[in-house]
N, C-alpha and C positions, 0 to 999 in steps of 0.2 A: 797544207792540210787537205787531204783528199776525202771525198765521201764515197759511199758505196756505189753510187751511180756513176762514178768515173769523173764527175765534174768537180771543179774546185769551188770552195765557199768564198764568195767575193761580196764586198759591200756594193750597194747600188752605184752605178756609174754616174759620176758628176763631172761636169766640165771644170776646167781649171779655175774659173772665177767663182765657183761655188753657187750658192743660192741666188745671189744678186744677178749673176750672169744668166742663170736659168730663167729667172723672172723676166729679164730684159729680152732674152731670145723668144720667150713665149709672147711677150707684148709685141715684139717685132712681127712675129708670124700672124698675130691677130690683126695688126694694122695692115699688113700686106693683104690679108684676106678681105679687108674692108676697103680696099683701094678705090673702088668705084663710088664710095660714099664720102670720101674725104671732103669734097667740095661742100657738102651739106653742113659740115662742122665749122666752116669759115664764119658765118654769122654768129654762131655761138661763141667762138673765140673772140670775135670783134666786140660783142656785147660784154664778154668777160673783162676785156680791157677797159671798157667804159665803166662797168660796175666797180672795178678795182680803183679807178680814178676817184669816183665819188665816195668810196669807202675809206679813203685816206683821212686821217685825223686833221691834217693841215693841207694847205694849198701848195702843191709841188711847184718847183721852179720849171719854167719852160724847157730848160736844158735837160731835165729828166726825161721828158717825153721824146725829145730829139735823140738822146742817148739810147733810149729803148728801141726806137725805130732803126737807128744806125747799127745798133748791136744785132737786131734781128736780121737786117740785110747782110751783115757780116757772117752770121751763122748760115744764112741761106747760101751765100757764096762759098763758104768754107765746106759746107756739108753737102754740096750738090751731087757729088759722086759717091757719097756714103750711102749704104742701105738706109732707106727711110729718111735720108737727109732732106729731101724736098718736102716731105710731110712735116718734119719737125721744124724746118725753117719757115715753111708756110704758116704753120700754127703760131710760131713766135711772131711772125710778121703781122698776122691778123690781130693777135692780142695787142701788140705794140701800136698798131694803127688805130685800134679802138681807144686806147689810152690817149694817144696823141690827138685824135679827133675830139675827144671830150675836153682836153686842155685847150685846143684851138678854139672851140666854141665858147669856152669860158672867157678866153682872152678877147674874143670878138665882141661879146655882149657886156664886157666889163664896164661898169659905171662907177662914179664916185659913191662911196658908202659912208654914212656918218659914223665917225669913230665912237661916239657915245650918244646917249639919248639927250636930246635938247628939250628942255621944258621952258615954257613961257618965253618963247622967242617969236618974233614976227616973221611969218612966212607969206610971201607974195607970189601969186601965180594964177594961172588960168585953170578953172575947174573943168576936169574932163569927165568925171563920173561922180554920181551922188547916190548913195544907197542907205536905206534905213536899217539900223542894226537893232539888237535887243536892248532892253532897258531904256528906250527912248533916246538912243544916241544915233548919230549919223556918221557915215564914213565917206569922205570925199577924197578923190584922187586929184592932186594938183600938179600941173606942169609948172615947175618952179621958175620964177623970175629972180627971187632973192630969198635967202634964209639968214635972218639976223645980219651978222657982220662976216659971214663966210665968203671967201673968195670964189669966183666962178668955177675954178677947177676943183674946189673942195665940196661944192654942193651937188646933190643928186639932180638928175633930170626930172624925176617925179618923186612925190612923197604922198603917203597916205596919212590923213589926219582924221582923228575921231573927235567930233564936237557935238554939243547939244543940238537937236534938230531944229529948234526954233531960230538958231543963229546961222544955220547953213544957207549959203547963197545958192542961187540956181546954177546949173551946169552951163558952161560957156562964158560966165561972167568972170571978170578979172577983179579980184578983191583980196585984200590982206586977211589972213586968218591968224588968230592968236591961240 
């Protein structure tokens, strides 16, 4: 079909991949233009990995964190010669490192946690802190020696106990609390 101006009527030129390919090409051009600022995004991506870890509904297995890091390293190695491969691999590695760091810190500070609330059980320990709370109650922090009949590997290192203030012992003393 010819027009009077001599040119043919054509649809706008699109690449073979269509709209998705055009969007990816535009994103690649934008990333290349910002190449001098890539380093600034590393802490953001690292924090994103940490936030993702704490946003999960349950505690992930340590193998998940390891798999993320190894997968990110694999993407870095596989995409190192691709356009923007270093940027994408580095971004994934920063994110996976943040996730793995949060998991590692959780494992390092892990302590036994009571599976259920214990009521009316004898707790023996050293009082580390004592503070007055509202409604005439006191809260003490005990470094635990024993908790009822729990085995040493089942009891926490410290517990917070709320008691009436007139029965609260002084900090530093070793006394049973009920």
